[in-house]
mmCIF file of the C-alpha atoms, coordinates in Angstrom:
data_MODEL
# 
_entry.id   MODEL 
# 
loop_
_atom_site.group_PDB 
_atom_site.id 
_atom_site.type_symbol 
_atom_site.label_atom_id 
_atom_site.label_alt_id 
_atom_site.label_comp_id 
_atom_site.label_asym_id 
_atom_site.label_entity_id 
_atom_site.label_seq_id 
_atom_site.pdbx_PDB_ins_code 
_atom_site.Cartn_x 
_atom_site.Cartn_y 
_atom_site.Cartn_z 
_atom_site.occupancy 
_atom_site.B_iso_or_equiv 
_atom_site.pdbx_formal_charge 
_atom_site.auth_seq_id 
_atom_site.auth_comp_id 
_atom_site.auth_asym_id 
_atom_site.auth_atom_id 
_atom_site.pdbx_PDB_model_num 
ATOM 1   C CA . MET A 1 1   ? 85.095 4.561  5.267  1.00 0.00 ? 1   MET A CA 1 
ATOM 2   C CA . ARG A 1 2   ? 83.129 5.137  8.431  1.00 0.00 ? 2   ARG A CA 1 
ATOM 3   C CA . ASP A 1 3   ? 84.460 6.016  12.273 1.00 0.00 ? 3   ASP A CA 1 
ATOM 4   C CA . GLY A 1 4   ? 81.867 5.138  14.900 1.00 0.00 ? 4   GLY A CA 1 
ATOM 5   C CA . GLY A 1 5   ? 79.159 4.861  12.279 1.00 0.00 ? 5   GLY A CA 1 
ATOM 6   C CA . ARG A 1 6   ? 79.580 8.343  10.717 1.00 0.00 ? 6   ARG A CA 1 
ATOM 7   C CA . PRO A 1 7   ? 80.540 9.052  7.364  1.00 0.00 ? 7   PRO A CA 1 
ATOM 8   C CA . SER A 1 8   ? 84.991 9.609  7.033  1.00 0.00 ? 8   SER A CA 1 
ATOM 9   C CA . ALA A 1 9   ? 86.283 12.446 5.391  1.00 0.00 ? 9   ALA A CA 1 
ATOM 10  C CA . HIS A 1 10  ? 86.891 10.439 2.669  1.00 0.00 ? 10  HIS A CA 1 
ATOM 11  C CA . ALA A 1 11  ? 83.172 9.632  2.188  1.00 0.00 ? 11  ALA A CA 1 
ATOM 12  C CA . TRP A 1 12  ? 81.975 13.234 3.185  1.00 0.00 ? 12  TRP A CA 1 
ATOM 13  C CA . THR A 1 13  ? 84.434 14.472 -0.115 1.00 0.00 ? 13  THR A CA 1 
ATOM 14  C CA . ALA A 1 14  ? 82.937 11.627 -2.295 1.00 0.00 ? 14  ALA A CA 1 
ATOM 15  C CA . ARG A 1 15  ? 79.432 13.010 -1.397 1.00 0.00 ? 15  ARG A CA 1 
ATOM 16  C CA . LEU A 1 16  ? 80.553 16.651 -1.879 1.00 0.00 ? 16  LEU A CA 1 
ATOM 17  C CA . GLY A 1 17  ? 82.223 15.589 -5.063 1.00 0.00 ? 17  GLY A CA 1 
ATOM 18  C CA . ALA A 1 18  ? 78.971 14.123 -6.346 1.00 0.00 ? 18  ALA A CA 1 
ATOM 19  C CA . ALA A 1 19  ? 77.156 17.420 -5.589 1.00 0.00 ? 19  ALA A CA 1 
ATOM 20  C CA . GLY A 1 20  ? 79.393 19.307 -7.946 1.00 0.00 ? 20  GLY A CA 1 
ATOM 21  C CA . VAL A 1 21  ? 82.085 20.308 -5.339 1.00 0.00 ? 21  VAL A CA 1 
ATOM 22  C CA . GLY A 1 22  ? 85.519 18.656 -5.904 1.00 0.00 ? 22  GLY A CA 1 
ATOM 23  C CA . GLY A 1 23  ? 89.096 19.037 -6.181 1.00 0.00 ? 23  GLY A CA 1 
ATOM 24  C CA . GLY A 1 24  ? 91.455 21.022 -3.153 1.00 0.00 ? 24  GLY A CA 1 
ATOM 25  C CA . LEU A 1 25  ? 87.982 22.610 -1.513 1.00 0.00 ? 25  LEU A CA 1 
ATOM 26  C CA . GLY A 1 26  ? 85.967 19.025 -2.005 1.00 0.00 ? 26  GLY A CA 1 
ATOM 27  C CA . GLU A 1 27  ? 88.683 17.725 0.342  1.00 0.00 ? 27  GLU A CA 1 
ATOM 28  C CA . ALA A 1 28  ? 88.888 20.180 2.536  1.00 0.00 ? 28  ALA A CA 1 
ATOM 29  C CA . LEU A 1 29  ? 85.215 20.374 3.468  1.00 0.00 ? 29  LEU A CA 1 
ATOM 30  C CA . GLY A 1 30  ? 85.472 17.067 3.568  1.00 0.00 ? 30  GLY A CA 1 
ATOM 31  C CA . GLN A 1 31  ? 87.934 17.270 6.697  1.00 0.00 ? 31  GLN A CA 1 
ATOM 32  C CA . PHE A 1 32  ? 85.375 19.692 8.133  1.00 0.00 ? 32  PHE A CA 1 
ATOM 33  C CA . LEU A 1 33  ? 82.447 17.536 8.276  1.00 0.00 ? 33  LEU A CA 1 
ATOM 34  C CA . ALA A 1 34  ? 84.167 14.618 9.605  1.00 0.00 ? 34  ALA A CA 1 
ATOM 35  C CA . LEU A 1 35  ? 85.159 16.960 12.637 1.00 0.00 ? 35  LEU A CA 1 
ATOM 36  C CA . LEU A 1 36  ? 81.896 18.189 12.608 1.00 0.00 ? 36  LEU A CA 1 
ATOM 37  C CA . GLU A 1 37  ? 80.758 14.320 12.918 1.00 0.00 ? 37  GLU A CA 1 
ATOM 38  C CA . ARG A 1 38  ? 83.021 13.769 15.877 1.00 0.00 ? 38  ARG A CA 1 
ATOM 39  C CA . TRP A 1 39  ? 81.736 16.216 17.879 1.00 0.00 ? 39  TRP A CA 1 
ATOM 40  C CA . ALA A 1 40  ? 78.213 15.639 17.273 1.00 0.00 ? 40  ALA A CA 1 
ATOM 41  C CA . GLY A 1 41  ? 78.110 13.344 20.514 1.00 0.00 ? 41  GLY A CA 1 
ATOM 42  C CA . ALA A 1 42  ? 79.751 16.214 22.682 1.00 0.00 ? 42  ALA A CA 1 
ATOM 43  C CA . VAL A 1 43  ? 77.062 19.039 21.244 1.00 0.00 ? 43  VAL A CA 1 
ATOM 44  C CA . ASP A 1 44  ? 73.983 19.243 18.883 1.00 0.00 ? 44  ASP A CA 1 
ATOM 45  C CA . LEU A 1 45  ? 75.696 20.948 15.491 1.00 0.00 ? 45  LEU A CA 1 
ATOM 46  C CA . VAL A 1 46  ? 73.222 19.283 12.390 1.00 0.00 ? 46  VAL A CA 1 
ATOM 47  C CA . GLY A 1 47  ? 70.633 17.528 14.247 1.00 0.00 ? 47  GLY A CA 1 
ATOM 48  C CA . ARG A 1 48  ? 68.831 14.200 12.912 1.00 0.00 ? 48  ARG A CA 1 
ATOM 49  C CA . ARG A 1 49  ? 69.797 14.691 9.403  1.00 0.00 ? 49  ARG A CA 1 
ATOM 50  C CA . ASP A 1 50  ? 71.292 12.714 6.969  1.00 0.00 ? 50  ASP A CA 1 
ATOM 51  C CA . PRO A 1 51  ? 74.380 13.393 4.995  1.00 0.00 ? 51  PRO A CA 1 
ATOM 52  C CA . GLU A 1 52  ? 72.717 14.685 1.604  1.00 0.00 ? 52  GLU A CA 1 
ATOM 53  C CA . ALA A 1 53  ? 70.615 16.740 3.385  1.00 0.00 ? 53  ALA A CA 1 
ATOM 54  C CA . ILE A 1 54  ? 74.115 18.431 5.404  1.00 0.00 ? 54  ILE A CA 1 
ATOM 55  C CA . VAL A 1 55  ? 75.639 18.683 2.348  1.00 0.00 ? 55  VAL A CA 1 
ATOM 56  C CA . ARG A 1 56  ? 72.823 20.452 0.224  1.00 0.00 ? 56  ARG A CA 1 
ATOM 57  C CA . GLU A 1 57  ? 71.359 22.351 3.098  1.00 0.00 ? 57  GLU A CA 1 
ATOM 58  C CA . ASP A 1 58  ? 74.680 23.642 4.874  1.00 0.00 ? 58  ASP A CA 1 
ATOM 59  C CA . VAL A 1 59  ? 76.957 23.360 2.615  1.00 0.00 ? 59  VAL A CA 1 
ATOM 60  C CA . LEU A 1 60  ? 75.872 24.115 -0.928 1.00 0.00 ? 60  LEU A CA 1 
ATOM 61  C CA . ALA A 1 61  ? 73.463 26.903 0.773  1.00 0.00 ? 61  ALA A CA 1 
ATOM 62  C CA . ALA A 1 62  ? 77.065 28.222 2.329  1.00 0.00 ? 62  ALA A CA 1 
ATOM 63  C CA . LEU A 1 63  ? 78.601 28.293 -0.865 1.00 0.00 ? 63  LEU A CA 1 
ATOM 64  C CA . CYS A 1 64  ? 76.128 30.729 -2.744 1.00 0.00 ? 64  CYS A CA 1 
ATOM 65  C CA . GLY A 1 65  ? 77.850 33.170 -0.945 1.00 0.00 ? 65  GLY A CA 1 
ATOM 66  C CA . VAL A 1 66  ? 81.272 32.885 -2.354 1.00 0.00 ? 66  VAL A CA 1 
ATOM 67  C CA . ARG A 1 67  ? 80.724 35.186 -5.253 1.00 0.00 ? 67  ARG A CA 1 
ATOM 68  C CA . PHE A 1 68  ? 79.420 37.858 -3.436 1.00 0.00 ? 68  PHE A CA 1 
ATOM 69  C CA . LEU A 1 69  ? 83.021 37.824 -1.617 1.00 0.00 ? 69  LEU A CA 1 
ATOM 70  C CA . PRO A 1 70  ? 86.073 40.007 -2.479 1.00 0.00 ? 70  PRO A CA 1 
ATOM 71  C CA . PRO A 1 71  ? 89.251 37.944 -3.534 1.00 0.00 ? 71  PRO A CA 1 
ATOM 72  C CA . ALA A 1 72  ? 90.991 39.344 -0.252 1.00 0.00 ? 72  ALA A CA 1 
ATOM 73  C CA . GLY A 1 73  ? 89.654 40.762 3.194  1.00 0.00 ? 73  GLY A CA 1 
ATOM 74  C CA . ARG A 1 74  ? 88.658 40.724 6.747  1.00 0.00 ? 74  ARG A CA 1 
ATOM 75  C CA . LEU A 1 75  ? 85.106 38.912 7.260  1.00 0.00 ? 75  LEU A CA 1 
ATOM 76  C CA . LEU A 1 76  ? 82.905 38.360 10.595 1.00 0.00 ? 76  LEU A CA 1 
ATOM 77  C CA . ASP A 1 77  ? 80.537 35.632 11.196 1.00 0.00 ? 77  ASP A CA 1 
ATOM 78  C CA . VAL A 1 78  ? 78.344 36.202 14.135 1.00 0.00 ? 78  VAL A CA 1 
ATOM 79  C CA . GLY A 1 79  ? 76.913 33.218 15.880 1.00 0.00 ? 79  GLY A CA 1 
ATOM 80  C CA . SER A 1 80  ? 79.143 31.071 13.906 1.00 0.00 ? 80  SER A CA 1 
ATOM 81  C CA . GLY A 1 81  ? 77.917 27.847 15.730 1.00 0.00 ? 81  GLY A CA 1 
ATOM 82  C CA . ASN A 1 82  ? 78.371 24.635 13.665 1.00 0.00 ? 82  ASN A CA 1 
ATOM 83  C CA . GLY A 1 83  ? 80.544 26.575 11.346 1.00 0.00 ? 83  GLY A CA 1 
ATOM 84  C CA . PHE A 1 84  ? 78.397 27.595 8.472  1.00 0.00 ? 84  PHE A CA 1 
ATOM 85  C CA . PRO A 1 85  ? 78.687 29.481 6.593  1.00 0.00 ? 85  PRO A CA 1 
ATOM 86  C CA . ALA A 1 86  ? 81.542 30.824 7.441  1.00 0.00 ? 86  ALA A CA 1 
ATOM 87  C CA . VAL A 1 87  ? 84.099 28.136 7.285  1.00 0.00 ? 87  VAL A CA 1 
ATOM 88  C CA . PRO A 1 88  ? 83.187 26.763 3.809  1.00 0.00 ? 88  PRO A CA 1 
ATOM 89  C CA . LEU A 1 89  ? 83.348 30.379 2.753  1.00 0.00 ? 89  LEU A CA 1 
ATOM 90  C CA . LEU A 1 90  ? 86.958 30.828 4.632  1.00 0.00 ? 90  LEU A CA 1 
ATOM 91  C CA . LEU A 1 91  ? 87.926 27.295 2.667  1.00 0.00 ? 91  LEU A CA 1 
ATOM 92  C CA . ALA A 1 92  ? 86.867 28.643 -0.507 1.00 0.00 ? 92  ALA A CA 1 
ATOM 93  C CA . VAL A 1 93  ? 88.270 32.114 -0.814 1.00 0.00 ? 93  VAL A CA 1 
ATOM 94  C CA . PRO A 1 94  ? 91.670 31.126 1.116  1.00 0.00 ? 94  PRO A CA 1 
ATOM 95  C CA . ALA A 1 95  ? 92.828 34.920 1.143  1.00 0.00 ? 95  ALA A CA 1 
ATOM 96  C CA . MET A 1 96  ? 89.719 35.731 3.287  1.00 0.00 ? 96  MET A CA 1 
ATOM 97  C CA . ARG A 1 97  ? 91.022 36.243 7.127  1.00 0.00 ? 97  ARG A CA 1 
ATOM 98  C CA . GLY A 1 98  ? 87.812 35.482 9.630  1.00 0.00 ? 98  GLY A CA 1 
ATOM 99  C CA . VAL A 1 99  ? 87.050 36.371 12.903 1.00 0.00 ? 99  VAL A CA 1 
ATOM 100 C CA . LEU A 1 100 ? 83.768 34.161 14.269 1.00 0.00 ? 100 LEU A CA 1 
ATOM 101 C CA . LEU A 1 101 ? 82.096 35.227 16.822 1.00 0.00 ? 101 LEU A CA 1 
ATOM 102 C CA . GLU A 1 102 ? 80.566 32.692 19.242 1.00 0.00 ? 102 GLU A CA 1 
ATOM 103 C CA . PRO A 1 103 ? 79.338 33.078 22.646 1.00 0.00 ? 103 PRO A CA 1 
ATOM 104 C CA . ARG A 1 104 ? 78.481 29.574 23.702 1.00 0.00 ? 104 ARG A CA 1 
ATOM 105 C CA . GLU A 1 105 ? 81.173 27.389 25.217 1.00 0.00 ? 105 GLU A CA 1 
ATOM 106 C CA . ARG A 1 106 ? 81.161 24.047 23.360 1.00 0.00 ? 106 ARG A CA 1 
ATOM 107 C CA . ARG A 1 107 ? 80.712 25.202 19.996 1.00 0.00 ? 107 ARG A CA 1 
ATOM 108 C CA . TRP A 1 108 ? 83.650 28.056 20.525 1.00 0.00 ? 108 TRP A CA 1 
ATOM 109 C CA . ALA A 1 109 ? 85.897 25.103 21.438 1.00 0.00 ? 109 ALA A CA 1 
ATOM 110 C CA . PHE A 1 110 ? 84.826 23.047 18.589 1.00 0.00 ? 110 PHE A CA 1 
ATOM 111 C CA . LEU A 1 111 ? 85.295 26.483 16.144 1.00 0.00 ? 111 LEU A CA 1 
ATOM 112 C CA . ARG A 1 112 ? 89.069 26.688 17.744 1.00 0.00 ? 112 ARG A CA 1 
ATOM 113 C CA . GLU A 1 113 ? 89.356 23.487 16.388 1.00 0.00 ? 113 GLU A CA 1 
ATOM 114 C CA . VAL A 1 114 ? 88.003 23.797 13.059 1.00 0.00 ? 114 VAL A CA 1 
ATOM 115 C CA . VAL A 1 115 ? 90.300 26.491 12.749 1.00 0.00 ? 115 VAL A CA 1 
ATOM 116 C CA . ARG A 1 116 ? 93.813 24.445 13.968 1.00 0.00 ? 116 ARG A CA 1 
ATOM 117 C CA . GLU A 1 117 ? 92.773 21.383 12.179 1.00 0.00 ? 117 GLU A CA 1 
ATOM 118 C CA . LEU A 1 118 ? 91.672 23.106 8.773  1.00 0.00 ? 118 LEU A CA 1 
ATOM 119 C CA . GLU A 1 119 ? 94.642 25.909 9.168  1.00 0.00 ? 119 GLU A CA 1 
ATOM 120 C CA . LEU A 1 120 ? 92.201 28.555 8.243  1.00 0.00 ? 120 LEU A CA 1 
ATOM 121 C CA . SER A 1 121 ? 93.185 32.248 8.745  1.00 0.00 ? 121 SER A CA 1 
ATOM 122 C CA . ALA A 1 122 ? 91.066 32.812 11.572 1.00 0.00 ? 122 ALA A CA 1 
ATOM 123 C CA . GLU A 1 123 ? 90.181 33.379 15.078 1.00 0.00 ? 123 GLU A CA 1 
ATOM 124 C CA . VAL A 1 124 ? 87.223 32.108 17.240 1.00 0.00 ? 124 VAL A CA 1 
ATOM 125 C CA . ARG A 1 125 ? 86.219 35.011 19.717 1.00 0.00 ? 125 ARG A CA 1 
ATOM 126 C CA . ARG A 1 126 ? 83.871 33.757 22.631 1.00 0.00 ? 126 ARG A CA 1 
ATOM 127 C CA . GLU A 1 127 ? 81.778 37.202 22.108 1.00 0.00 ? 127 GLU A CA 1 
ATOM 128 C CA . ARG A 1 128 ? 78.017 38.125 20.603 1.00 0.00 ? 128 ARG A CA 1 
ATOM 129 C CA . ALA A 1 129 ? 77.969 40.818 18.103 1.00 0.00 ? 129 ALA A CA 1 
ATOM 130 C CA . ALA A 1 130 ? 77.370 43.987 20.556 1.00 0.00 ? 130 ALA A CA 1 
ATOM 131 C CA . GLU A 1 131 ? 80.374 42.928 22.455 1.00 0.00 ? 131 GLU A CA 1 
ATOM 132 C CA . HIS A 1 132 ? 82.956 42.714 19.663 1.00 0.00 ? 132 HIS A CA 1 
ATOM 133 C CA . GLN A 1 133 ? 85.194 45.856 19.272 1.00 0.00 ? 133 GLN A CA 1 
ATOM 134 C CA . GLY A 1 134 ? 86.882 44.583 16.260 1.00 0.00 ? 134 GLY A CA 1 
ATOM 135 C CA . GLY A 1 135 ? 86.355 45.843 12.627 1.00 0.00 ? 135 GLY A CA 1 
ATOM 136 C CA . PRO A 1 136 ? 85.619 47.595 10.472 1.00 0.00 ? 136 PRO A CA 1 
ATOM 137 C CA . TYR A 1 137 ? 85.132 44.217 8.266  1.00 0.00 ? 137 TYR A CA 1 
ATOM 138 C CA . GLU A 1 138 ? 84.589 44.326 4.696  1.00 0.00 ? 138 GLU A CA 1 
ATOM 139 C CA . VAL A 1 139 ? 82.296 41.599 4.819  1.00 0.00 ? 139 VAL A CA 1 
ATOM 140 C CA . MET A 1 140 ? 79.690 40.339 7.463  1.00 0.00 ? 140 MET A CA 1 
ATOM 141 C CA . THR A 1 141 ? 77.950 37.002 7.013  1.00 0.00 ? 141 THR A CA 1 
ATOM 142 C CA . VAL A 1 142 ? 74.852 36.189 9.443  1.00 0.00 ? 142 VAL A CA 1 
ATOM 143 C CA . ARG A 1 143 ? 73.105 32.612 9.863  1.00 0.00 ? 143 ARG A CA 1 
ATOM 144 C CA . GLY A 1 144 ? 70.541 30.836 12.088 1.00 0.00 ? 144 GLY A CA 1 
ATOM 145 C CA . VAL A 1 145 ? 71.099 34.644 14.393 1.00 0.00 ? 145 VAL A CA 1 
ATOM 146 C CA . GLY A 1 146 ? 67.570 36.859 15.650 1.00 0.00 ? 146 GLY A CA 1 
ATOM 147 C CA . GLU A 1 147 ? 67.944 39.742 13.637 1.00 0.00 ? 147 GLU A CA 1 
ATOM 148 C CA . SER A 1 148 ? 67.396 42.131 16.770 1.00 0.00 ? 148 SER A CA 1 
ATOM 149 C CA . ALA A 1 149 ? 70.765 40.798 18.035 1.00 0.00 ? 149 ALA A CA 1 
ATOM 150 C CA . TRP A 1 150 ? 72.881 42.234 15.279 1.00 0.00 ? 150 TRP A CA 1 
ATOM 151 C CA . VAL A 1 151 ? 71.016 44.486 12.843 1.00 0.00 ? 151 VAL A CA 1 
ATOM 152 C CA . GLY A 1 152 ? 72.031 47.393 15.312 1.00 0.00 ? 152 GLY A CA 1 
ATOM 153 C CA . GLU A 1 153 ? 75.834 46.744 15.235 1.00 0.00 ? 153 GLU A CA 1 
ATOM 154 C CA . VAL A 1 154 ? 76.133 46.737 11.171 1.00 0.00 ? 154 VAL A CA 1 
ATOM 155 C CA . GLY A 1 155 ? 76.749 50.181 11.025 1.00 0.00 ? 155 GLY A CA 1 
ATOM 156 C CA . ARG A 1 156 ? 79.432 49.932 13.631 1.00 0.00 ? 156 ARG A CA 1 
ATOM 157 C CA . LEU A 1 157 ? 81.362 46.599 12.361 1.00 0.00 ? 157 LEU A CA 1 
ATOM 158 C CA . LEU A 1 158 ? 80.761 46.780 8.423  1.00 0.00 ? 158 LEU A CA 1 
ATOM 159 C CA . GLY A 1 159 ? 83.067 49.519 6.677  1.00 0.00 ? 159 GLY A CA 1 
ATOM 160 C CA . PRO A 1 160 ? 82.049 51.724 4.234  1.00 0.00 ? 160 PRO A CA 1 
ATOM 161 C CA . GLY A 1 161 ? 81.243 49.983 1.217  1.00 0.00 ? 161 GLY A CA 1 
ATOM 162 C CA . GLY A 1 162 ? 81.210 46.506 2.969  1.00 0.00 ? 162 GLY A CA 1 
ATOM 163 C CA . THR A 1 163 ? 78.610 43.637 2.229  1.00 0.00 ? 163 THR A CA 1 
ATOM 164 C CA . LEU A 1 164 ? 76.317 41.973 4.281  1.00 0.00 ? 164 LEU A CA 1 
ATOM 165 C CA . LEU A 1 165 ? 75.305 38.620 3.846  1.00 0.00 ? 165 LEU A CA 1 
ATOM 166 C CA . TRP A 1 166 ? 72.313 37.375 5.368  1.00 0.00 ? 166 TRP A CA 1 
ATOM 167 C CA . TRP A 1 167 ? 70.892 33.464 5.070  1.00 0.00 ? 167 TRP A CA 1 
ATOM 168 C CA . THR A 1 168 ? 67.472 33.868 6.288  1.00 0.00 ? 168 THR A CA 1 
ATOM 169 C CA . GLY A 1 169 ? 63.748 33.402 5.597  1.00 0.00 ? 169 GLY A CA 1 
ATOM 170 C CA . VAL A 1 170 ? 61.818 34.795 2.610  1.00 0.00 ? 170 VAL A CA 1 
ATOM 171 C CA . ALA A 1 171 ? 59.551 36.635 4.714  1.00 0.00 ? 171 ALA A CA 1 
ATOM 172 C CA . ALA A 1 172 ? 62.196 37.982 7.171  1.00 0.00 ? 172 ALA A CA 1 
ATOM 173 C CA . ALA A 1 173 ? 64.139 38.937 4.264  1.00 0.00 ? 173 ALA A CA 1 
ATOM 174 C CA . ARG A 1 174 ? 61.599 41.971 3.372  1.00 0.00 ? 174 ARG A CA 1 
ATOM 175 C CA . GLY A 1 175 ? 62.949 44.001 6.342  1.00 0.00 ? 175 GLY A CA 1 
ATOM 176 C CA . ALA A 1 176 ? 66.113 44.184 4.927  1.00 0.00 ? 176 ALA A CA 1 
ATOM 177 C CA . ALA A 1 177 ? 65.097 46.814 2.500  1.00 0.00 ? 177 ALA A CA 1 
ATOM 178 C CA . ALA A 1 178 ? 64.361 49.092 4.980  1.00 0.00 ? 178 ALA A CA 1 
ATOM 179 C CA . TRP A 1 179 ? 67.703 49.683 7.106  1.00 0.00 ? 179 TRP A CA 1 
ATOM 180 C CA . PRO A 1 180 ? 69.365 52.693 6.982  1.00 0.00 ? 180 PRO A CA 1 
ATOM 181 C CA . GLY A 1 181 ? 72.710 53.405 5.541  1.00 0.00 ? 181 GLY A CA 1 
ATOM 182 C CA . GLY A 1 182 ? 72.593 51.001 2.702  1.00 0.00 ? 182 GLY A CA 1 
ATOM 183 C CA . ALA A 1 183 ? 70.655 48.794 0.443  1.00 0.00 ? 183 ALA A CA 1 
ATOM 184 C CA . VAL A 1 184 ? 69.905 45.498 -1.016 1.00 0.00 ? 184 VAL A CA 1 
ATOM 185 C CA . LEU A 1 185 ? 71.650 44.578 -3.848 1.00 0.00 ? 185 LEU A CA 1 
ATOM 186 C CA . THR A 1 186 ? 70.113 40.885 -4.604 1.00 0.00 ? 186 THR A CA 1 
ATOM 187 C CA . SER A 1 187 ? 67.876 38.167 -2.801 1.00 0.00 ? 187 SER A CA 1 
ATOM 188 C CA . THR A 1 188 ? 69.072 34.698 -3.919 1.00 0.00 ? 188 THR A CA 1 
ATOM 189 C CA . PRO A 1 189 ? 66.865 31.562 -3.511 1.00 0.00 ? 189 PRO A CA 1 
ATOM 190 C CA . LEU A 1 190 ? 68.761 28.835 -1.487 1.00 0.00 ? 190 LEU A CA 1 
ATOM 191 C CA . PRO A 1 191 ? 68.816 25.151 -2.403 1.00 0.00 ? 191 PRO A CA 1 
ATOM 192 C CA . ALA A 1 192 ? 66.380 22.711 -1.177 1.00 0.00 ? 192 ALA A CA 1 
ATOM 193 C CA . GLY A 1 193 ? 63.968 25.792 -0.547 1.00 0.00 ? 193 GLY A CA 1 
ATOM 194 C CA . GLN A 1 194 ? 65.994 26.676 2.551  1.00 0.00 ? 194 GLN A CA 1 
ATOM 195 C CA . GLY A 1 195 ? 65.210 30.279 2.223  1.00 0.00 ? 195 GLY A CA 1 
ATOM 196 C CA . VAL A 1 196 ? 67.428 33.523 0.562  1.00 0.00 ? 196 VAL A CA 1 
ATOM 197 C CA . LEU A 1 197 ? 70.750 34.938 1.055  1.00 0.00 ? 197 LEU A CA 1 
ATOM 198 C CA . VAL A 1 198 ? 70.401 38.745 1.363  1.00 0.00 ? 198 VAL A CA 1 
ATOM 199 C CA . VAL A 1 199 ? 73.263 40.585 -0.145 1.00 0.00 ? 199 VAL A CA 1 
ATOM 200 C CA . TRP A 1 200 ? 73.249 43.969 1.497  1.00 0.00 ? 200 TRP A CA 1 
ATOM 201 C CA . ARG A 1 201 ? 75.428 46.628 0.477  1.00 0.00 ? 201 ARG A CA 1 
ATOM 202 C CA . ARG A 1 202 ? 76.564 49.514 3.198  1.00 0.00 ? 202 ARG A CA 1 
ATOM 203 C CA . CYS A 1 203 ? 76.746 52.716 1.259  1.00 0.00 ? 203 CYS A CA 1 
ATOM 204 C CA . PHE A 1 204 ? 80.587 54.433 1.192  1.00 0.00 ? 204 PHE A CA 1 
ATOM 205 C CA . THR A 1 205 ? 79.461 57.704 2.611  1.00 0.00 ? 205 THR A CA 1 
# 
């Protein structure tokens, strides 16, 4: 059940099932979480949290974004780090094609292995938002990256009518109402008091 004292993919899948995430998605996420744990000795990806906290604060929080995704399209994730929220979203909506931006070498290498092992329709680039020349994208996702590092790139990277999903704190979320070129559709509380998910839509013109 455990590898080196860490939960196995099977154990993770069982925990996810208990949290309401089952079937093929639960199994795939279990593989992802086991892979994340295997990398824990090389790079700090989840901190010193117990498995229940990781499921609640990372997995379930990421999956809050699924209902705001189109059935297919291109997704850009800025500062992908440990793979949240991009990996759960891409597993939940397989027709989405992802581009994951991560400038830090070890996290970039981790994400490349995740994409390979889980056979995700995604590529990982060792870039910051300001350096990225792709797009436009239907969806842009951001979590754990300072607003100043990406907000000025939204108009360039997100296509007309595109959706920005931003996992952030309650206080920071208030600033999204002032962004030009679009509007906040909703601000949804995240599980376990982990802040809010801001859903912002770019204008079509």
